[in-house]
C-alpha positions in Angstrom: 143.9 39.7 72.4 142.5 43.0 72.1 143.5 45.7 74.4 143.1 49.2 74.6 145.8 51.7 75.6 146.0 55.4 77.1 149.1 57.2 76.4 149.1 61.1 77.9 151.3 62.8 76.4 154.5 64.7 78.2 156.9 66.7 77.3 159.3 65.2 79.3 158.2 61.8 79.7 154.5 60.4 78.4 152.5 57.6 81.2 150.8 55.1 79.6 147.6 53.0 81.1 146.9 48.9 78.9 143.4 47.7 79.3 142.4 44.4 78.6 139.5 43.0 77.5 137.5 42.8 80.6 138.4 46.6 81.2 140.5 45.4 84.2 144.1 47.7 84.0 146.7 44.9 82.7 150.0 47.6 83.2 150.7 51.3 84.3 154.1 52.7 83.5 155.6 56.0 82.1 157.6 56.2 78.8 160.7 59.0 78.2 159.3 61.3 75.8 162.3 60.6 73.2 162.9 57.5 71.1 164.3 55.1 74.1 160.4 55.3 75.0 158.6 54.5 71.5 161.1 51.6 71.4 159.8 50.4 75.0 156.3 51.2 74.8 156.0 48.9 72.0 158.1 46.5 73.4 155.5 46.5 75.7 153.2 46.3 74.2 154.0 43.6 71.9 155.2 41.1 74.7 151.5 41.7 76.4 149.3 40.9 72.4 152.3 38.1 71.4 153.1 40.1 68.5 150.3 41.2 67.0 149.6 44.8 67.3 146.7 44.7 65.2 144.4 44.4 67.9 146.4 47.4 70.0 143.6 50.1 70.3 145.5 53.7 71.4 144.0 57.0 72.8 145.4 60.2 72.9 144.6 64.0 72.9 147.3 64.6 69.5 146.6 63.4 66.4 149.9 63.5 65.2 153.3 63.7 67.0 156.3 61.4 67.1 154.3 59.0 69.9 151.1 58.8 67.6 153.1 57.7 64.1 155.3 55.5 66.0 152.6 53.3 67.1 150.8 53.2 63.7 153.6 52.5 61.6 154.3 49.3 64.1 150.0 48.6 63.5 148.4 50.0 66.0 145.2 51.1 65.8 145.4 55.1 67.3 142.2 57.6 68.2 143.1 60.8 68.5 140.3 62.1 71.4 139.2 65.6 72.2 140.4 67.6 75.4 136.7 68.3 76.0 136.0 65.1 75.7 138.1 63.9 78.0 137.6 66.4 80.8 134.3 65.1 80.5 135.2 61.1 80.9 137.3 61.8 83.4 134.0 63.0 85.6 133.1 59.3 85.8 136.9 58.3 87.5 136.2 61.6 90.5 132.9 63.6 90.7 136.1 65.1 92.6 138.0 66.9 90.1 140.5 65.0 90.9 143.4 64.7 88.1 146.9 63.9 86.9 148.4 61.7 84.5 147.7 58.1 85.5 144.6 58.9 86.1 144.6 61.0 81.7 146.2 57.7 80.8 143.3 55.6 82.4 140.4 58.0 81.5 142.0 58.0 77.8 142.5 53.9 77.7 138.7 53.6 79.1 136.9 55.9 77.0 138.3 53.6 74.0 137.2 50.4 76.1 133.5 51.5 77.1 132.5 53.8 73.9 134.8 52.6 71.1 132.3 53.6 68.4 132.1 57.4 69.1 135.9 58.0 67.6 137.1 57.5 64.7 140.7 55.9 64.0 143.7 58.3 62.2 144.4 57.3 59.1 148.3 56.9 58.3 149.2 60.9 56.3 151.4 60.8 53.3 154.9 62.3 52.9 153.3 65.3 50.6 150.3 66.1 53.0 152.5 66.6 55.9 155.5 68.6 54.2 152.5 70.6 52.4 150.6 70.6 56.2 154.3 72.2 57.5 153.9 74.8 54.9 150.3 76.0 55.1 150.9 76.1 58.8 153.9 77.8 58.8 152.7 80.5 55.9 149.9 81.4 58.6 151.9 81.9 61.4 154.2 84.3 59.0 151.1 86.2 58.2 150.4 87.1 61.3 154.0 88.6 62.6 153.8 90.2 59.5 151.1 91.7 60.6 152.3 92.5 64.1 154.8 94.1 62.6 152.7 96.2 60.5 150.4 97.3 63.3 153.6 98.5 65.2 155.0 100.3 61.9 152.1 102.3 61.9 151.3 103.1 65.5 154.9 104.4 65.2 153.8 106.9 62.3 151.1 107.7 63.4 154.0 109.7 66.2 155.8 111.3 63.5 154.5 110.7 59.9 150.5 110.6 60.0 150.7 111.2 55.9 152.1 108.2 54.8 149.6 106.0 56.3 146.7 108.5 54.2 148.5 106.6 50.8 148.2 102.7 52.6 146.5 102.5 55.8 148.1 99.6 57.2 151.7 100.3 56.2 152.0 96.9 54.8 153.0 97.3 51.3 156.6 97.0 49.5 156.3 100.0 48.0 155.0 101.7 51.3 158.5 100.2 52.5 160.7 101.6 49.8 159.0 104.9 49.6 159.8 104.9 54.1 163.2 104.3 53.4 163.7 107.3 50.6 162.3 109.5 52.7 162.1 108.2 56.7 161.3 112.0 58.4 159.3 114.7 57.0 161.7 116.6 56.6 164.0 114.5 54.5 160.2 113.8 52.8 160.5 117.9 51.6 164.2 117.2 50.0 163.0 114.3 47.4 162.5 115.6 44.2 160.0 114.5 42.1 161.5 112.1 39.5 162.6 110.8 42.2 159.5 109.2 43.7 157.9 108.3 40.7 160.9 106.4 39.9 159.8 104.4 43.2 156.0 104.3 41.8 157.5 102.5 38.2 159.6 100.3 40.1 157.2 98.8 42.5 154.4 99.3 39.8 152.3 101.8 41.2 149.3 103.7 39.3 146.8 104.4 41.3 149.1 107.1 42.5 151.0 109.7 41.1 154.3 111.3 42.0 153.6 114.6 42.4 150.1 113.3 44.5 152.3 111.3 47.1 154.8 114.6 46.5 151.8 116.8 47.8 151.0 114.2 51.2 154.3 113.9 51.8 154.7 117.8 51.7 151.6 118.4 54.2 152.2 120.4 57.7 153.9 117.6 60.5 152.3 116.8 63.5 153.4 118.8 66.8 155.8 115.7 68.9 158.8 116.5 70.8 162.2 116.9 70.0 163.4 114.0 69.0 160.5 112.1 68.0 160.6 112.0 64.8 165.1 110.3 64.8 164.5 108.2 67.2 161.0 106.5 65.5 162.0 106.4 62.4 165.3 104.5 63.8 162.7 101.8 65.3 160.7 101.7 61.8 163.3 101.1 59.9 164.6 98.0 61.9 160.7 97.0 61.9 160.5 97.3 58.1 163.7 94.8 57.8 162.3 92.7 59.7 158.6 92.9 57.5 160.5 92.5 54.6 162.2 89.3 55.6 159.0 88.1 56.8 157.2 89.1 53.2 160.2 87.2 51.5 160.5 83.8 53.9 156.2 84.0 52.4 156.7 84.8 49.2 159.4 81.5 49.4 156.7 79.1 51.1 153.8 80.5 48.4 156.5 78.8 45.3 157.2 75.8 47.4 153.7 75.2 48.0 153.2 76.2 44.2 155.6 74.0 43.1 154.4 70.9 45.6 150.6 71.4 44.9 151.8 71.2 41.3 153.5 67.9 41.6 150.1 66.7 43.5 148.4 67.7 40.0 150.8 66.0 37.7 149.1 62.7 36.5 151.6 59.8 37.0 150.2 56.4 35.2 153.1 54.7 36.9 152.1 55.9 40.5 150.0 53.6 43.6 146.1 54.4 44.2 146.7 56.6 47.2 148.7 59.4 45.1 146.1 58.7 42.5 143.3 59.4 44.3 145.2 62.2 45.6 146.1 64.0 42.3 142.4 63.5 41.3 141.5 65.3 45.0 143.6 68.3 45.0 142.7 69.0 40.8 138.9 69.3 42.2 139.7 71.4 45.0 141.8 73.4 42.5 139.5 73.9 39.6 137.0 75.7 42.2 136.3 80.0 42.0 137.8 81.1 45.0 140.4 78.0 45.8 143.4 79.6 45.4 146.5 77.7 47.0 146.3 78.7 50.9 142.3 77.4 50.8 143.1 74.1 49.0 146.3 73.7 50.8 144.3 73.7 54.1 141.5 71.9 52.8 143.6 68.9 52.1 145.7 68.4 55.3 143.3 70.1 57.6 140.4 67.9 56.7 142.4 65.1 55.2 140.0 62.3 56.4 136.8 64.4 55.5 138.2 64.7 52.6 139.6 61.1 51.7 136.3 59.4 52.8 134.1 61.8 51.3 132.5 62.8 54.3 130.5 65.8 54.0 128.4 66.2 57.9 132.5 65.5 59.2 133.5 68.3 56.9 130.6 71.0 57.5 131.7 70.4 61.1 135.0 70.7 61.1 135.1 73.7 59.4 132.2 75.3 61.7 129.4 75.9 59.5 127.0 72.6 60.9 124.9 74.7 63.2 124.8 73.2 66.8 121.0 71.8 67.8 119.8 71.5 71.6 116.8 70.3 72.5 115.2 69.9 75.7 111.0 69.3 76.1 109.3 72.5 74.3 112.3 73.9 74.0 114.6 74.4 71.0 117.3 76.4 69.9 120.2 76.5 66.9 123.6 78.4 67.7 126.8 79.4 65.9 128.9 76.2 66.6 132.3 76.9 68.2 134.1 73.2 68.4 136.0 73.1 65.5 139.3 73.4 63.1 139.9 77.2 63.2 142.6 76.6 59.8 139.8 74.7 58.5 136.8 77.5 59.6 139.1 80.3 58.5 140.1 79.4 54.8 136.4 78.3 54.2 135.4 81.5 55.4 137.9 83.0 52.7 137.1 80.3 50.2 133.4 81.6 50.5 134.0 85.3 50.0 136.3 84.9 47.4 133.5 82.2 45.2 130.5 85.0 45.4 133.0 87.7 43.8 133.4 84.7 41.3 130.4 82.3 40.5 127.0 83.2 40.3 125.6 80.9 41.7 127.0 81.3 44.8 126.2 84.9 44.6 122.8 84.3 44.5 123.1 81.9 47.1 124.9 84.7 49.3 121.7 87.3 48.0 119.0 85.2 49.2 120.9 84.7 52.4 120.6 88.5 53.0 117.7 89.0 51.9 115.9 86.3 54.2 117.3 89.0 57.2 120.9 87.1 57.9 124.3 89.2 58.4 127.3 89.3 56.4 129.5 86.0 58.5 125.6 84.0 58.5 125.7 84.4 54.6 128.7 83.5 54.4 128.9 80.7 56.3 125.7 79.1 54.6 128.0 79.8 50.8 130.3 78.2 52.4 128.3 75.0 53.8 127.2 74.7 49.8 130.5 75.0 48.6 131.5 71.8 51.1 128.3 70.3 49.2 129.4 70.8 46.0 133.4 69.5 46.4 132.3 66.3 48.2 129.9 65.5 45.2 132.8 66.7 42.9 135.1 64.4 45.2 132.6 60.8 44.9 131.9 61.7 40.8 135.3 62.8 40.4 134.7 65.6 38.1 136.0 69.1 38.0 134.3 72.3 38.5 131.1 73.2 36.2 129.1 76.3 36.9 126.6 75.2 34.2 125.2 72.6 36.9 125.7 74.7 40.1 122.2 77.1 38.9 121.0 78.6 42.1 117.1 77.0 42.3 115.9 80.6 43.5 117.9 82.0 41.1 116.7 79.4 38.2 113.3 79.7 38.7 113.7 83.9 38.7 114.6 83.6 35.2 
């Protein structure tokens, strides 16, 4: 018996609605958002299907989480439905805009029952992919926290010590933190010898500045500030530097763990199963691309897992936000920027394309052609990113590594 199950997730309980093949409600119930609730949900579904959960199709607004993983492990086909789509489907049941958890569960089940072909079933994710995804997302959060902390250091320095910002405008370099700990105020900076500053530069391998230049910059006339500003602000800066050092240390540790996991994925193992061998080939292929470093490869493998595994170019470019949106009605037709996408994928692809045009001649030729056509820098980079995704899918299908001689931009070849 085919069942369509809608699960509206909550912090304390999940609302469940089960529809039969005739689209009628068979059961409506709530389960606790814990292990006991998952067990109750699966037991009730087994009773309805006489133990065969493969005929169940469940829809949720989440693509990951305990309830999703429990359903997948039990053999249920789980579909992730975008909340924006759920909002549109809700209008079928109430034009007045009524909304509650029971109705949302009914909407999710009804969407699967009527428009199943519009959705894609979620594939089970490997243990390595889950771990890599966690590292990638944690690194992104730490980068944001570090950027926020460095901005706070910069705002404090503007109050009493702006000379330092001429050496490092973002106040986000480790040697600047060492310098602020060595000379926390302009008054103390004047008492520091050339030897101490030279030792600090040498320890941090800074060659773009000489000790005399740094010392002269620190001795410039200080800004006028009320009494006590320098003392209180310098103490605040010290505490912020401690926070920044901790975040930076955690980022480096996550980077080492990510490198180790990617190295493990790219290591050939003759005894590995087909799934492991496929992941190894995919990781190797992506790492061979110009501009694809640790962060980019980890993001592509974890945020676009299904599109990468299925070699689906159209889905990949839509998720990354480089596929434009076309609206046509009668004689009117417009092509606009795609806003509905995975923001992590969009940012990773933007960075990927920006680095690729610095190291790959064909990517640079495509970028120059886009700029010559009148497109701005972001639009040109999206074009390069779209081209790179097409190359990625082609390489994944053939199982080959990147060969720059096979990726000559057609306009550059014709000009040559």
